[in-house]
N, C-alpha and C positions, 0 to 999 in steps of 0.2 A: 393497752397500747395508746388509748386516747382517741379523740375524734379524728376522722379521716376526711380530708377535703377532696372534692372531685378535681379532676385535671382541668376542668373548665375554669375554675377559680385561679389557676396558675397563669392563665393568659395575661391577666392584668399586671403581673409583676415581671413579665419577661422583658429583658433589655437586649436590644440588638447589639451586635459586635461593633457597629459604628458608634453607638452611644457609649460603649465601654471605652473605645479608643478616645472619643472626645473628652471623657471624664478622667482619663489617666493622668495623674500628676507626675510631671517629669522633673520639676525643680521649684524653687522659690526665689523671689528677688530679695535683695537686702532689706526691703521694707516688709517682707513676709508675704508678699502677694504670690499666690500659688500659680504656677505655670502649667497648664494642661497641654496635652498633645494638640488639641484643637487650636488653642491660642497660639502655640508655637508655630503650627503650620500656617495659620492666618498671617502671622507677622513675618514669617519666612517669605511668604508669597507677596505680601504688601511691600516689604522692603527689598524684594528681589535678591534675597540672600542665596548665594551659591552653596552647594552642599559642602564644599571645602571650608567655607567660612563658618558654617554651622558646626562642623567637626572641630575647628579651631576654637570656637566659642565654648563648646561643651568641655573640651580638654582644659581650657584655661579656667573655666568656672569651677570644675571639680578639683583642679589642682590648687585653687586659691590665688592664682596670679592673673586674673582676668585683665587687669589694667596694665600688665606688662607685655601683653600680646595684642596685636591689632589685626583687624580683618584685611584681606586683600581687596584692592579696588583696581581700577584701570591703570593707576600710576604705581602700583606696588602695595606695600604694607602701609596701612593708615595708622598713624600714631598721633591722634588728637586726644585731648582730655575727655572728649565725649564719644570716643570711638565705638562703644557698644550701647550708648544711651538711647539711641533710636529704637533699638530692640526692646529695652526695658520700658520705654515710653509707650510703645505699641502694645506690649503685654498688659501694662497697667490700664490703657485705654479699653482693651477688650476684656478686662476682668469681670465686668458686670453684664456681659452680653450672653 
């Protein structure tokens, strides 16, 4: 069977469920920057994104028409050329944290 390690040695490789969630990759930007769940949640909070805008963003991203759909704001649907850029800027800023 080979060498057997004690259970004590396994403590050093244990990862908490919070760490797994933080490391979970949910997408990539067009520049190839990986978006983790932790980065997404940080940017969602920083930009005060509503859950409905997060759903709109994910649906548009996965369907390939991100820049044909805008987020909702106080005045209705936002259709500016940079409508989702704040999110990508935030993700890129938190990439090395």
